[in-house]
C-alpha positions in Angstrom: 59.4 21.0 39.2 56.6 23.3 40.2 56.5 25.1 43.5 53.2 26.1 45.2 52.8 27.2 48.8 56.1 25.8 49.9 55.5 22.3 48.3 57.8 21.2 45.5 56.4 18.6 43.1 58.9 16.3 41.5 59.5 16.6 37.7 58.5 13.5 35.8 60.9 14.4 32.9 58.0 14.5 30.5 58.1 17.6 28.2 54.4 17.1 27.5 53.2 17.5 31.1 53.2 20.1 33.8 53.5 19.2 37.5 51.2 20.9 40.0 50.2 20.5 43.7 46.5 20.1 44.5 44.9 19.2 47.8 48.1 17.7 49.3 49.2 15.7 46.3 51.3 16.3 43.2 50.0 15.6 39.8 51.5 15.6 36.3 48.9 16.5 33.6 49.1 17.1 29.9 50.2 20.7 29.1 48.0 21.7 26.2 50.3 24.6 25.3 53.1 22.3 24.3 53.3 20.7 20.8 53.9 17.2 22.3 54.1 15.4 19.0 57.2 17.4 17.9 59.2 16.4 21.0 62.0 13.8 20.7 60.5 11.8 23.5 57.1 11.5 21.7 58.8 10.6 18.4 60.9 8.0 20.1 57.8 6.5 21.8 56.0 6.2 18.5 59.0 4.5 16.9 59.2 2.0 19.8 55.4 1.3 19.4 56.0 0.4 15.8 58.4 -2.3 17.0 55.8 -3.8 19.3 54.1 -7.1 18.5 50.8 -5.3 18.8 51.6 -2.9 16.0 49.6 -3.3 12.8 50.8 -1.2 9.8 47.2 -0.6 8.7 46.1 1.1 11.9 47.1 4.3 13.6 49.7 4.4 16.4 50.3 7.2 18.9 51.6 7.6 22.4 49.7 8.9 25.4 50.9 12.4 26.1 51.0 11.9 29.9 52.4 8.4 30.2 54.2 7.8 26.9 52.5 4.4 26.5 51.5 3.1 23.1 48.0 3.6 21.9 46.9 1.6 18.8 44.0 2.9 16.8 41.2 0.8 15.3 40.7 2.7 12.1 42.5 1.8 8.9 45.2 3.8 7.4 44.4 5.7 4.2 46.7 4.3 1.6 45.5 6.5 -1.2 48.6 7.7 -3.1 46.5 10.0 -5.3 47.6 8.0 -8.3 44.7 6.8 -10.5 47.0 4.2 -12.0 47.3 2.1 -8.8 45.0 0.1 -6.6 45.8 1.1 -3.1 45.2 -1.3 -0.2 46.7 -1.9 3.3 48.2 -5.2 4.1 48.3 -6.1 7.8 51.9 -7.3 7.6 53.6 -5.0 5.0 51.4 -1.8 5.2 50.3 0.1 2.1 50.7 -1.5 -1.3 50.1 0.3 -4.6 49.4 -2.3 -7.4 49.4 -0.9 -11.0 46.0 -1.2 -12.7 45.6 -3.0 -16.0 44.6 -0.5 -18.7 44.4 -3.1 -21.5 41.2 -2.5 -23.3 41.8 -5.5 -25.6 41.5 -3.3 -28.6 44.6 -3.4 -30.9 43.4 -0.2 -32.6 44.4 1.8 -29.4 47.5 2.5 -27.5 46.8 2.0 -23.8 48.3 4.4 -21.3 47.8 5.4 -17.7 48.2 8.9 -16.3 48.3 9.4 -12.5 45.8 12.3 -12.6 43.4 10.7 -15.1 43.7 6.9 -15.1 43.6 4.9 -18.2 43.8 6.7 -21.5 43.4 5.3 -25.0 44.8 6.8 -28.1 44.6 5.6 -31.6 47.3 3.2 -32.7 48.6 4.7 -36.1 50.1 1.3 -37.0 46.8 -0.5 -36.7 44.4 2.2 -37.9 43.4 1.7 -41.4 44.0 -2.1 -41.5 40.5 -3.5 -41.1 38.7 -3.8 -44.5 35.3 -2.3 -44.9 32.6 -1.4 -47.4 30.6 1.1 -45.3 31.1 3.1 -42.1 28.9 0.5 -40.3 31.6 -2.1 -40.9 34.0 -0.1 -38.8 31.8 0.3 -35.6 34.0 -0.1 -32.6 31.2 0.6 -30.1 33.0 3.6 -28.6 31.2 6.9 -28.3 34.5 8.7 -28.3 35.4 7.7 -31.9 34.1 8.6 -35.3 34.3 5.4 -37.3 34.8 5.8 -41.0 35.4 3.6 -44.0 37.9 5.3 -46.3 39.2 3.7 -49.4 38.0 0.3 -48.1 39.9 0.6 -44.8 38.5 1.5 -41.3 39.6 4.8 -39.8 38.9 5.6 -36.1 39.1 9.3 -35.2 38.8 10.4 -31.6 36.1 13.0 -31.4 36.6 14.2 -27.8 36.7 18.0 -27.2 39.9 19.7 -26.0 41.0 18.7 -22.4 39.0 15.4 -22.8 40.2 11.9 -23.5 38.7 8.6 -24.5 38.3 6.3 -21.4 38.1 2.5 -21.2 34.3 2.7 -21.5 34.7 4.5 -24.9 33.4 7.8 -23.5 35.0 11.2 -23.5 36.1 12.1 -20.0 37.6 15.4 -18.8 41.3 15.2 -18.1 41.9 16.6 -14.6 44.2 19.6 -14.6 46.9 19.9 -11.9 46.1 22.2 -9.1 48.6 24.4 -7.3 
């Protein structure tokens, strides 16, 4: 309750509003000095909104600070999990999904891996390297800029020629490996 000039305004039991008397009437308005979203009433309101038939897991949901009624946003939720090994989308029924990407480069001379900060990474397969027969280096061309293709003793050898902190990507090019940030 708020008391002004002998008039008591009823409390609306909303921790996000303040009651005041103005020109013969009482009003409850949003109190900008309160962190409304951290109150139990606001959190409970949002949880109840998520149970509503109008809720879409891909859009935003909030509650009006003054009335604690549901407000459903039109913008899509960002589902990016910051993992370059997944395709991130939002499904209207289930919410965010993170589908693993396929790093298969269809080259049995490489071992295909995926690292969350880099994406697909291809290293030479030591079990396969040196199996293909050759007469000259040109017989060993794998069309990848990141490898040096050599014919040694009649067998192809593929040597990754990327500088330090670089790796061979699916396009056969050297790509810098992102370093973790603190």
